[in-house]
N, C-alpha and C positions, 0 to 999 in steps of 0.2 A: 550436486548438493546445493540446495537453496539455504543459504546461511542467513539467519535472522539476527542482525547485529544489535538491535535495540528492543527494549521491552515491548514497545507498541507493536512491533512486527510479530513477535511471538504471540501476543494477545489476540490478534485477529487473523493469523495465517490460515486458520481452518475455513475462513469465509472465502478464500481465494484458491488455495492449493488443494489438489485432490488428496484423499486419504492415502498415506503411504508410511513406510518405515521411517521413524525419526530417531535422532540421537541428540546428545547434549552433555551437559555436566550436571552434577548434583545441585549446584546453585542456580543454574540456568538450563532447565530441561526443555526438550522439544525445540531447540534452536537450530537444528539442521534437519531438513526434509530431503529424503533421497528419492531420485527418480531415474528411470532409464528413458532417455530422450535422445535418440540418435540425431546427430547434427547440432545439438545444443552448443552454444558458444558462451564463454565467460562474459558476464555483464555485471556492472555495478551501478547501484542507485544510491546517491549520496544526498544529504541534506544541503541546504543553502550554505551552511558553514563548513562543508566538507566532511561531516560525520557520515560514516557508512551506515546505511539503513538496511538494505537488502542486497545480497550478492548471489548471483547464479554462478557457481563454480563448475567449470568443465575441464577439459583437457588442459594440462599445464598447471593446475592448482592442486593444493593439498589440504586435507582436513584431518585433524587428530580425532581418533575414536577410541572406544574401549578396546583393550583394558588399560590404556594409558592413564596416567595421573598428571594433572596440571602441577606446575611448580609450587602453587600455593596449597597443594594437598587435595584439591577438588577432583573427584573421580569423573572420568568420562563414562557415559552410559548409553546403551541401546534401549529405546523405549518400545517394547514389543506390544504393549496394549493398544496403541493407536494403529497398528498395522504390522503384520508379521512378515510382510515381504515388500520389496521395492516396487512401486507402481510404474506402469508403462504409460507414457504420454508422448505427444509430439513436441518437437523443439519449439514450434510456433505457439502451441497452446501453453507451454510452460513459460515461455517468455512473456506472453500476454498476461498470464496469471501473476507473474512476478511484478510486472509493470503496474497492474491494478493495485496489488498489495503495497508496493512502494509509494504509489500515489496516496493511498489512504494513510499510510504511516507519515508521509511528509505533512499532510494536512493536520493529522493528529498532533504532531509536535509543534504546530504553530497555532493551535486553537487560542483565540483571544479569551480574556477573562469573561465571566458572566456579564452580559450587557452589551458585548460587542460581537457575539456569535451570529446573530441574525444577519447583520450586514456582511459578515464574513461569508456566511452561507450563500447569500444572494450573489456576491461577487464570484464565488467559486462556481455556483450553478451557471451563471451567465457566461463564465469562461469555458467551462467544460462542455456545455451543451451546444455551443455554436455549431453551425453546419460543418460537416466533415470531421467532427471530433467524436464525442461519445454519446451514446443513446441514453434516454431517460432512465431506463432500468439500471444500466451500469453506473451512471452518476449517482443515483440514489444508493445503490449498494456500496459504492466507495465512500460516500459521505456518511452513511450510517455507521460503517465500520470505523471511520476516522473518529466520529464522536464517541463511539464505544471505546476505542483504544485510548482516547483522552479522558475517559471517565465522565463524559458529558451527555450521555444518552438517557436522560430522564424521559418520562412519557411525554411531557410538554415539549422537550427538545426534539424528540422524534416526530411528533405531529408538525412542529414548525418546519423541520427539514422536508418532510413529505410535501407540505404546502409550497415551500420555496421551489423545490424541483418541479413540481406539477405546474405551478404558475409560470415559472421561467420557460418551461417547454412550450406552454401555450403562447406566451408573449412572443417568443421567437417565431413560432409557426405563423402568427398573424402579422408579423412585421413590426411589432412594437420594440422600442429601444429598451435594452436591459443593461445593467452594469456588468462589467467583466474585468478584463485584464488590467486596465489602468487603476481601477479601484482596488483590485486584489493586490496589486503591487504596492499601493499606498499602505495597505494593512499589513502585508507580509512581503517585504522587499526581496525580490529575486525569485519568488515562487512561480510567477508566470513564465519567466525565462527557463527555469528548471523543467517545468512540465512541458514546455514547448520542445526542448531538446529530447526529453524522454520519449515523447510521442511522435516527434517528427512533424509537428504542426507549424503553420505560419503564425507569427505573433500578431494578434488583432486585439 
């Protein structure tokens, strides 16, 4: 069960998770995505303040489903329209998808106000695209989803993101200096360290 604990995660989950049977509550639909993934282990992705963002629940965890009713009267539901059966995937692919989703959600929840997003995008791209980390296509996918989850994906903003990711990729390829972790940490304290732990990178 991939548990989407915040609104931003539910908003962009379909960009990362394969179509499958989902469940949720009347007030928070499609917040649980169900998969058969042999060998998958429980893993949690939290915000810098400790707030749960995305949780991969496996053996040893429980999830309440229909026909139960929440103490506040909200009913639990199965959402058959998005998929009538539980999808099969590998534990590795599911973990990767959850990690990409959580990265987009973390970014979305820390989007600066209008006027500061270009510098934020440059620092993010410089941090995520460094050798041994993520490729250009994945970084653009994550950043576009983050801007969408944060309600910041105007046509102008999308064009700016595409240019930032493209130019940062080129600059790194030719050995030009780009902003990255230190600048990102100045904008959003703790984010580089959080991403480093999630992805198993060395902090640069």
